[in-house]
C-alpha positions as CSV (number, residue, x, y, z in Angstrom):
1,M,-68.5,22.8,3.2
2,S,-69.8,20.4,5.9
3,K,-73.1,20.9,7.7
4,T,-74.6,19.3,10.7
5,I,-78.4,18.8,11.2
6,T,-79.5,17.8,14.7
7,I,-82.9,16.3,15.3
8,W,-84.3,15.8,18.8
9,G,-87.7,15.2,20.3
10,N,-89.9,13.1,22.6
11,P,-89.8,9.3,22.4
12,N,-91.9,7.9,19.6
13,S,-92.1,11.3,17.9
14,G,-90.7,10.1,14.6
15,K,-87.1,11.3,14.9
16,T,-85.5,8.2,13.4
17,S,-88.0,7.9,10.5
18,F,-87.6,11.6,9.7
19,S,-83.8,11.4,10.0
20,V,-83.6,8.4,7.6
21,K,-85.9,10.0,5.0
22,L,-84.0,13.3,5.2
23,A,-80.6,11.6,4.9
24,K,-81.8,9.6,1.9
25,E,-83.0,12.7,0.2
26,L,-79.9,14.7,0.9
27,S,-77.6,11.8,-0.2
28,K,-79.0,12.2,-3.8
29,D,-76.6,15.2,-4.2
30,K,-73.9,14.7,-1.6
31,N,-72.3,12.4,0.9
32,V,-74.3,12.0,4.1
33,I,-73.4,10.4,7.5
34,L,-76.4,9.6,9.6
35,V,-75.3,9.4,13.3
36,F,-77.6,7.7,15.8
37,T,-76.5,8.6,19.4
38,D,-79.2,6.7,21.4
39,I,-77.4,4.2,23.5
40,F,-80.5,3.0,25.4
41,T,-82.5,1.9,22.3
42,P,-80.0,1.8,19.4
43,P,-82.0,2.1,16.1
44,L,-79.3,0.6,13.7
45,D,-80.9,-2.8,13.7
46,L,-84.3,-1.2,13.0
47,V,-82.9,1.0,10.2
48,L,-80.6,-1.7,8.8
49,P,-82.4,-5.0,9.6
50,F,-80.5,-7.1,7.1
51,E,-77.1,-5.7,7.9
52,N,-76.9,-6.6,11.6
53,N,-73.8,-8.7,11.3
54,Y,-71.6,-5.6,11.4
55,D,-68.9,-5.1,14.0
56,K,-68.9,-1.3,13.9
57,S,-69.9,1.1,16.6
58,L,-70.0,4.7,17.5
59,G,-68.7,3.6,20.9
60,K,-65.4,2.4,19.4
61,I,-64.9,5.9,17.9
62,L,-65.7,7.8,21.1
63,E,-63.0,5.9,23.1
64,I,-60.2,6.6,20.7
65,P,-57.7,9.0,22.4
66,I,-56.8,11.0,19.3
67,L,-59.6,10.8,16.7
68,T,-58.8,10.9,13.0
69,Q,-61.0,11.0,10.0
70,E,-59.7,7.6,9.1
71,D,-60.9,6.2,12.4
72,I,-64.4,7.5,11.7
73,L,-64.4,6.1,8.1
74,K,-63.5,2.6,9.3
75,E,-66.6,2.5,11.6
76,L,-69.1,3.7,9.0
77,I,-71.7,1.3,7.7
78,I,-72.2,2.2,4.0
79,S,-75.7,1.8,2.6
80,K,-75.9,-1.1,0.2
81,K,-78.3,0.8,-2.0
82,N,-76.7,4.2,-1.9
83,N,-72.9,4.8,-1.7
84,N,-73.5,8.4,-0.7
85,L,-75.2,7.4,2.5
86,A,-73.4,6.0,5.6
87,Y,-74.7,5.1,9.1
88,L,-73.0,5.3,12.5
89,G,-74.4,4.4,15.8
90,F,-74.3,2.0,18.8
91,K,-75.0,-1.7,18.2
92,Q,-77.9,-3.6,19.7
93,G,-76.9,-4.9,23.2
94,E,-74.4,-2.1,23.8
95,N,-75.0,0.2,26.7
96,Y,-73.3,3.0,28.6
97,T,-70.9,0.5,30.2
98,S,-69.7,-1.1,27.0
99,Y,-67.1,1.5,26.3
100,A,-64.9,3.9,28.2
101,K,-66.6,7.0,29.4
102,Y,-66.4,10.0,27.1
103,N,-67.1,13.7,27.6
104,T,-68.4,16.6,25.6
105,D,-64.9,17.3,24.2
106,R,-64.8,13.8,22.6
107,A,-68.3,14.3,21.1
108,N,-67.1,17.6,19.7
109,D,-64.0,16.0,18.2
110,L,-66.3,13.5,16.4
111,M,-68.3,16.3,14.8
112,L,-65.3,18.4,13.9
113,T,-63.3,15.5,12.5
114,S,-66.0,14.0,10.3
């Protein structure tokens, strides 16, 4: 059974650090996808500093008209140290104008399909 854990808080409150530590711990027993939704300061380059040559982005997924699980799997960045842990988020330099606009329904599709 899939579960979703959502973390939010004030800027610089430790959300990213906590999320990464929690995901690493949970991925010892099961597959975990860590989704970063911040488009203003995307943390992927901070979390994966040596893997920044990827061409994958949450934005690509959110603009797909009919989302499939295969579409999501293609955009995941699998951890080099842990095959049970994958990352998904916006790339550095992307912003709200980089992709087509999406709405709450598209975000819900992402969560239900993954």
